[in-house]
Backbone as ProteinMPNN parsed JSONL, in Angstrom:
{"seq_chain_A": "MKLKEVIATLNLNVFTCKQYLEKEVEGGYVSDLLSDVLGNAKADQIWITLQTHKNIVAIAHLKGLSAVVLVKGLVPNQDTIQKAEEEKIVLLGSEKQTFDLVGEMTVLFSQNKEKIS", "coords_chain_A": {"N_chain_A": [[-9.378, 72.347, 101.48], [-12.818, 72.249, 103.107], [-14.92, 69.381, 103.174], [-17.625, 70.184, 103.777], [-18.057, 72.79, 102.535], [-17.688, 71.846, 99.944], [-19.734, 70.609, 99.319], [-21.834, 72.299, 99.824], [-21.509, 74.414, 97.802], [-21.522, 72.856, 95.308], [-24.127, 72.039, 95.933], [-24.946, 69.224, 96.819], [-25.875, 66.209, 97.646], [-26.467, 64.411, 101.026], [-25.955, 61.441, 101.675], [-24.953, 59.668, 103.893], [-23.043, 59.583, 106.841], [-23.022, 62.241, 108.195], [-21.832, 63.815, 110.213], [-19.008, 64.013, 109.575], [-18.49, 65.578, 107.778], [-16.593, 67.914, 108.197], [-14.025, 66.999, 107.179], [-11.103, 67.466, 105.219], [-10.571, 68.23, 101.626], [-8.72, 67.457, 99.264], [-8.703, 67.539, 96.724], [-10.0, 65.667, 93.732], [-11.051, 62.661, 92.164], [-11.974, 60.797, 89.108], [-13.464, 57.919, 87.97], [-15.091, 54.999, 86.874], [-14.324, 52.49, 87.292], [-13.142, 50.123, 89.604], [-10.772, 48.757, 89.944], [-9.267, 51.006, 88.635], [-9.241, 53.338, 90.422], [-8.535, 52.228, 92.937], [-5.767, 51.742, 92.173], [-5.289, 54.532, 91.514], [-6.35, 57.027, 92.866], [-5.956, 59.277, 95.365], [-5.563, 59.772, 98.924], [-7.692, 61.607, 100.716], [-8.786, 62.598, 98.662], [-12.184, 63.532, 96.466], [-14.163, 61.02, 95.236], [-15.661, 60.644, 91.879], [-18.437, 59.143, 90.913], [-20.36, 56.451, 89.106], [-20.918, 53.883, 90.022], [-23.199, 52.551, 92.324], [-22.856, 50.148, 94.181], [-21.95, 48.347, 97.185], [-19.322, 47.866, 97.014], [-18.006, 50.195, 96.656], [-17.569, 51.596, 98.921], [-15.64, 50.013, 100.176], [-13.235, 50.493, 98.421], [-13.168, 53.556, 98.77], [-12.725, 53.455, 101.504], [-10.209, 52.025, 101.942], [-8.534, 53.825, 100.482], [-8.518, 56.031, 101.872], [-10.079, 57.849, 101.214], [-12.063, 61.2, 100.984], [-14.86, 61.464, 100.5], [-17.335, 59.734, 98.502], [-18.853, 60.509, 95.336], [-21.987, 59.981, 93.963], [-23.466, 60.37, 90.571], [-25.619, 61.371, 88.377], [-27.816, 61.533, 89.792], [-28.248, 59.002, 90.94], [-28.936, 56.631, 93.192], [-27.412, 55.335, 96.58], [-27.832, 51.602, 97.063], [-29.713, 49.976, 100.052], [-27.753, 48.338, 101.356], [-25.219, 49.497, 100.897], [-25.284, 51.941, 101.895], [-25.676, 51.231, 104.497], [-23.165, 49.862, 104.902], [-21.298, 52.138, 104.538], [-21.701, 53.507, 106.562], [-20.81, 52.249, 108.638], [-17.829, 51.83, 107.986], [-17.547, 54.683, 107.999], [-17.533, 56.407, 105.827], [-18.129, 59.102, 103.555], [-21.176, 59.667, 101.624], [-22.066, 61.003, 98.797], [-24.345, 62.755, 96.788], [-25.315, 63.717, 93.669], [-27.41, 65.591, 91.026], [-26.63, 65.882, 88.634], [-24.706, 65.305, 85.265], [-21.64, 63.38, 85.092], [-19.574, 64.931, 83.572], [-20.467, 67.541, 83.745], [-20.47, 68.23, 86.65], [-17.673, 67.37, 87.225], [-16.436, 69.541, 85.894], [-17.384, 71.921, 87.311], [-16.246, 71.136, 89.781], [-13.58, 71.325, 89.305], [-13.121, 73.946, 88.929], [-14.015, 75.019, 91.287], [-12.043, 73.877, 92.92], [-9.749, 75.543, 91.639], [-10.073, 77.986, 92.192], [-10.042, 77.944, 94.821], [-7.338, 77.055, 95.421], [-6.111, 79.518, 94.229], [-6.993, 81.245, 96.44], [-5.471, 80.391, 98.241], [-2.794, 80.991, 97.63]], "CA_chain_A": [[-10.785, 72.87, 101.357], [-13.535, 71.267, 103.981], [-16.228, 68.743, 102.502], [-18.966, 70.962, 103.759], [-17.614, 73.917, 101.427], [-17.646, 71.264, 98.505], [-21.377, 70.268, 99.134], [-22.734, 73.513, 99.776], [-21.237, 75.222, 96.572], [-21.968, 72.374, 94.258], [-25.557, 71.479, 96.099], [-24.622, 68.294, 96.733], [-27.188, 65.531, 98.49], [-25.865, 64.11, 101.596], [-26.409, 60.221, 102.221], [-24.228, 59.13, 104.966], [-21.693, 60.12, 107.946], [-23.25, 63.797, 108.266], [-20.757, 63.872, 111.451], [-17.901, 63.866, 108.913], [-18.444, 66.841, 106.879], [-15.36, 68.964, 108.505], [-13.015, 66.369, 106.363], [-10.383, 68.044, 104.353], [-10.462, 67.775, 100.632], [-7.288, 67.737, 98.351], [-8.894, 67.21, 95.191], [-10.871, 64.831, 93.353], [-10.643, 61.435, 91.047], [-13.073, 60.109, 88.464], [-13.636, 56.55, 87.443], [-15.724, 53.953, 87.048], [-13.348, 51.231, 87.401], [-12.772, 49.88, 90.909], [-9.1, 48.822, 90.071], [-8.419, 52.472, 88.594], [-9.423, 53.948, 91.745], [-7.562, 51.548, 93.796], [-4.465, 52.157, 91.79], [-4.518, 55.977, 91.13], [-6.727, 57.912, 93.676], [-5.051, 59.476, 96.211], [-5.889, 59.857, 100.386], [-8.132, 62.849, 100.817], [-9.524, 63.13, 97.641], [-13.135, 63.114, 96.374], [-14.289, 60.345, 93.74], [-16.785, 60.909, 91.123], [-18.738, 57.631, 89.839], [-21.647, 56.097, 88.867], [-21.216, 52.961, 90.735], [-23.548, 52.334, 93.636], [-22.786, 48.968, 95.109], [-20.973, 48.382, 98.378], [-17.739, 47.621, 96.928], [-17.02, 51.471, 96.542], [-17.25, 52.114, 100.42], [-14.505, 49.298, 100.44], [-12.329, 50.972, 97.943], [-12.829, 54.695, 99.451], [-11.873, 53.267, 102.859], [-8.849, 51.694, 101.441], [-7.771, 54.544, 99.866], [-8.595, 57.162, 102.663], [-10.976, 59.267, 100.319], [-12.805, 62.087, 101.84], [-16.044, 61.052, 100.239], [-17.741, 59.556, 97.394], [-20.204, 61.129, 94.853], [-22.98, 59.454, 92.919], [-23.547, 61.301, 89.706], [-26.631, 61.304, 87.208], [-29.638, 61.153, 90.31], [-28.087, 57.733, 91.665], [-28.861, 56.761, 95.076], [-26.905, 54.196, 96.925], [-28.62, 50.758, 97.951], [-29.424, 50.182, 101.731], [-26.228, 47.832, 101.76], [-24.171, 50.389, 100.551], [-25.83, 53.064, 102.965], [-24.968, 50.568, 105.915], [-21.511, 49.731, 104.903], [-20.478, 53.347, 104.826], [-22.123, 54.198, 107.909], [-20.032, 51.546, 109.566], [-16.957, 52.459, 107.929], [-17.152, 56.204, 108.115], [-17.523, 57.043, 104.546], [-19.222, 60.009, 103.37], [-21.453, 59.156, 100.42], [-23.125, 62.154, 98.39], [-24.935, 62.598, 95.339], [-25.779, 64.664, 92.715], [-28.362, 65.237, 89.769], [-25.683, 66.224, 87.373], [-23.916, 64.518, 84.779], [-20.17, 63.214, 85.382], [-18.746, 65.849, 83.036], [-20.566, 68.676, 84.487], [-19.928, 67.923, 88.145], [-16.145, 67.47, 87.191], [-16.029, 70.964, 85.726], [-17.544, 72.704, 88.26], [-15.342, 70.955, 90.842], [-12.576, 71.659, 88.982], [-13.231, 75.4, 88.773], [-13.948, 75.162, 92.557], [-10.813, 73.783, 93.341], [-8.699, 76.197, 91.078], [-10.265, 79.56, 92.763], [-9.449, 77.651, 96.067], [-5.966, 77.215, 95.171], [-5.886, 80.908, 94.151], [-6.877, 82.158, 97.519], [-4.446, 79.983, 99.327], [-1.75, 81.288, 96.845]], "C_chain_A": [[-11.758, 71.981, 102.158], [-14.687, 70.742, 102.857], [-17.112, 69.742, 102.486], [-18.703, 72.046, 102.854], [-18.009, 73.115, 100.16], [-19.133, 71.077, 98.356], [-22.237, 71.324, 99.001], [-22.543, 74.012, 98.432], [-21.698, 74.303, 95.505], [-23.486, 71.573, 94.503], [-25.357, 69.723, 96.002], [-25.477, 67.482, 97.868], [-26.28, 64.857, 99.285], [-26.114, 62.484, 102.067], [-25.968, 59.528, 103.454], [-23.497, 60.416, 105.7], [-21.681, 61.588, 107.782], [-22.382, 64.439, 109.321], [-19.501, 64.127, 110.759], [-17.443, 65.02, 107.847], [-17.11, 67.796, 106.909], [-14.006, 68.428, 107.733], [-12.238, 67.141, 105.537], [-10.772, 67.287, 103.123], [-9.413, 67.92, 99.866], [-7.579, 67.767, 96.908], [-9.802, 66.22, 94.79], [-10.374, 63.807, 92.103], [-12.137, 61.05, 90.379], [-12.878, 59.092, 87.743], [-14.691, 55.837, 87.812], [-15.557, 52.562, 87.557], [-12.801, 51.202, 88.633], [-11.272, 49.862, 90.908], [-8.236, 49.991, 89.765], [-8.506, 53.33, 89.813], [-8.604, 53.789, 92.75], [-6.261, 51.796, 93.267], [-4.137, 53.302, 92.013], [-5.24, 57.108, 91.998], [-5.955, 57.963, 94.509], [-6.147, 59.892, 97.761], [-6.673, 61.277, 99.951], [-8.587, 63.566, 99.448], [-11.233, 62.773, 97.493], [-13.448, 62.076, 95.267], [-15.731, 60.213, 93.505], [-17.066, 59.664, 90.478], [-20.11, 57.521, 89.89], [-22.094, 54.61, 89.737], [-22.07, 53.114, 92.148], [-23.583, 51.451, 95.1], [-21.982, 49.063, 96.256], [-19.551, 48.215, 98.475], [-17.204, 49.104, 96.855], [-16.747, 52.067, 97.679], [-15.847, 51.278, 100.399], [-13.28, 50.189, 99.697], [-12.215, 52.623, 98.629], [-12.254, 54.675, 101.024], [-10.4, 52.705, 102.85], [-7.855, 52.494, 101.416], [-7.729, 55.99, 100.754], [-9.337, 58.113, 101.909], [-11.634, 59.932, 101.363], [-14.239, 61.854, 101.638], [-16.194, 60.591, 98.807], [-18.942, 59.881, 96.706], [-20.592, 60.311, 93.839], [-23.5, 60.215, 92.155], [-25.213, 60.801, 89.002], [-28.359, 61.097, 88.198], [-29.324, 59.769, 91.077], [-28.188, 57.857, 92.842], [-28.452, 55.431, 95.177], [-28.131, 53.348, 97.484], [-28.409, 50.911, 99.416], [-28.075, 49.475, 101.925], [-25.079, 48.687, 101.722], [-24.161, 51.341, 101.899], [-25.304, 52.613, 104.547], [-23.5, 50.434, 106.106], [-20.85, 50.903, 105.187], [-20.815, 53.714, 105.603], [-20.923, 53.301, 108.97], [-18.526, 51.946, 109.265], [-16.421, 53.819, 107.848], [-17.057, 56.489, 106.614], [-18.534, 57.665, 104.084], [-19.729, 59.768, 102.102], [-22.523, 60.411, 99.835], [-23.537, 61.854, 97.23], [-25.389, 64.117, 94.591], [-26.892, 64.518, 91.375], [-27.809, 65.397, 88.672], [-24.82, 65.296, 86.789], [-22.385, 64.475, 85.4], [-19.482, 64.584, 84.881], [-19.048, 67.302, 83.524], [-20.262, 68.975, 85.762], [-18.526, 68.238, 88.041], [-16.004, 68.896, 86.76], [-16.338, 72.22, 86.666], [-16.624, 72.412, 89.758], [-14.105, 71.435, 90.257], [-12.253, 73.411, 89.224], [-13.437, 75.755, 90.455], [-12.63, 75.071, 93.06], [-9.476, 74.644, 93.058], [-9.109, 77.654, 91.62], [-9.577, 79.204, 94.085], [-8.276, 77.753, 96.294], [-5.347, 78.666, 95.138], [-5.617, 81.656, 95.26], [-5.88, 81.732, 98.536], [-3.183, 80.676, 98.834], [-1.378, 82.768, 97.593]], "O_chain_A": [[-11.571, 70.788, 101.919], [-15.199, 71.417, 101.964], [-17.461, 70.249, 101.42], [-19.717, 72.086, 102.156], [-18.665, 73.719, 99.311], [-19.696, 71.386, 97.306], [-23.209, 71.35, 98.246], [-23.596, 74.045, 97.796], [-22.346, 74.884, 94.634], [-23.984, 70.778, 93.707], [-25.703, 69.128, 94.982], [-25.746, 68.057, 98.923], [-25.234, 64.536, 98.72], [-26.626, 62.484, 103.186], [-26.773, 58.771, 103.997], [-23.383, 61.604, 105.398], [-20.7, 62.202, 107.361], [-22.239, 65.66, 109.255], [-18.692, 64.585, 111.566], [-16.357, 65.226, 107.305], [-16.643, 68.332, 105.904], [-13.029, 69.167, 107.619], [-13.046, 67.746, 104.833], [-11.187, 66.129, 103.168], [-9.179, 69.128, 99.897], [-6.737, 68.001, 96.041], [-10.53, 65.86, 95.716], [-9.513, 64.099, 91.272], [-13.197, 61.019, 91.005], [-12.107, 59.217, 86.792], [-15.223, 55.962, 88.915], [-16.358, 51.773, 88.058], [-12.008, 52.093, 88.937], [-10.568, 50.617, 91.579], [-7.098, 50.206, 90.182], [-7.547, 54.072, 90.026], [-8.03, 54.671, 93.388], [-5.485, 52.145, 94.157], [-3.062, 53.561, 92.554], [-4.724, 58.218, 91.872], [-5.177, 57.031, 94.707], [-7.319, 60.244, 97.629], [-6.304, 61.942, 98.983], [-8.706, 64.774, 99.24], [-11.692, 61.894, 98.223], [-12.878, 62.352, 94.212], [-16.655, 59.895, 94.253], [-16.299, 59.11, 89.69], [-20.898, 58.237, 90.508], [-23.246, 54.29, 90.031], [-21.575, 53.801, 93.041], [-23.954, 51.655, 96.256], [-21.222, 50.031, 96.263], [-18.788, 48.323, 99.435], [-15.99, 49.261, 96.987], [-15.886, 52.945, 97.737], [-14.856, 51.97, 100.632], [-12.37, 50.572, 100.431], [-11.086, 52.92, 99.021], [-11.584, 55.537, 101.593], [-9.572, 52.976, 103.72], [-6.739, 52.353, 101.915], [-7.023, 56.932, 100.394], [-9.078, 59.301, 102.1], [-11.801, 59.432, 102.475], [-14.937, 62.041, 102.635], [-15.377, 60.938, 97.955], [-20.025, 59.645, 97.242], [-19.836, 59.921, 92.949], [-24.202, 61.038, 92.742], [-25.739, 59.749, 89.366], [-29.466, 60.759, 87.781], [-30.192, 59.406, 91.871], [-27.773, 58.77, 93.557], [-28.774, 54.52, 94.414], [-29.096, 53.812, 98.09], [-27.529, 51.544, 99.999], [-27.263, 50.03, 102.665], [-24.103, 48.564, 102.462], [-23.248, 51.436, 102.72], [-24.776, 53.289, 105.43], [-22.806, 50.75, 107.072], [-19.904, 50.889, 105.975], [-20.206, 54.768, 105.787], [-20.334, 53.821, 109.918], [-17.902, 52.398, 110.225], [-15.241, 54.128, 107.682], [-15.957, 57.005, 106.415], [-19.669, 57.189, 104.063], [-18.856, 59.616, 101.248], [-23.594, 60.677, 100.38], [-23.197, 60.836, 96.628], [-25.68, 65.227, 95.036], [-27.126, 63.434, 90.84], [-28.412, 65.083, 87.645], [-24.186, 64.512, 87.495], [-21.965, 65.396, 86.101], [-18.887, 65.289, 85.695], [-18.162, 68.139, 83.697], [-19.749, 70.072, 85.982], [-18.078, 69.219, 88.635], [-15.248, 69.507, 87.516], [-15.677, 73.257, 86.732], [-16.389, 73.265, 90.614], [-13.511, 72.148, 91.065], [-11.202, 73.883, 89.657], [-12.968, 76.826, 90.84], [-12.081, 76.039, 93.586], [-8.461, 74.635, 93.754], [-8.271, 78.526, 91.387], [-8.68, 79.926, 94.521], [-7.898, 78.437, 97.245], [-4.363, 79.008, 95.793], [-4.669, 82.424, 95.42], [-5.486, 82.434, 99.467], [-2.416, 80.979, 99.748], [-0.433, 83.445, 97.187]]}, "name": "protein", "num_of_chains": 1, "seq": "MKLKEVIATLNLNVFTCKQYLEKEVEGGYVSDLLSDVLGNAKADQIWITLQTHKNIVAIAHLKGLSAVVLVKGLVPNQDTIQKAEEEKIVLLGSEKQTFDLVGEMTVLFSQNKEKIS"}
C-alpha cells in the first residue's frame, strides 16, 4: 500500500517530506521506546509513537521505515523537522489516541491484504 493512501484514509497530517508519499508501506510498529523500535521494527513499516524529539528520525533512518506518526495531536519540534527533511523521513501526525489509530490502521491493512489475495 502506498503511504499516500494511508495518509488519506486515516486523515493524517504531513509535517515533512511531502515528495516521498509514494513510498510503500508493509505494516506498522507501535512503541515509545527507541531501543524497542531499533530492535524490532522492520523496513517499510510505519512507526507510531508519542516521541517528538529528533532521535526518532535517526531510528527511522537506520531501520528504513516508511514514516513516523505522532499521536495525540503532538507536533515535532523544529530540530526534528529539520533533521527529518535532511534524512528524507516522512513525519506524520494524528489527533487520535494511539489505541484508536492502531485499530484503524489494523483494519486498513487487513482490508488491503484481502484485496491483494
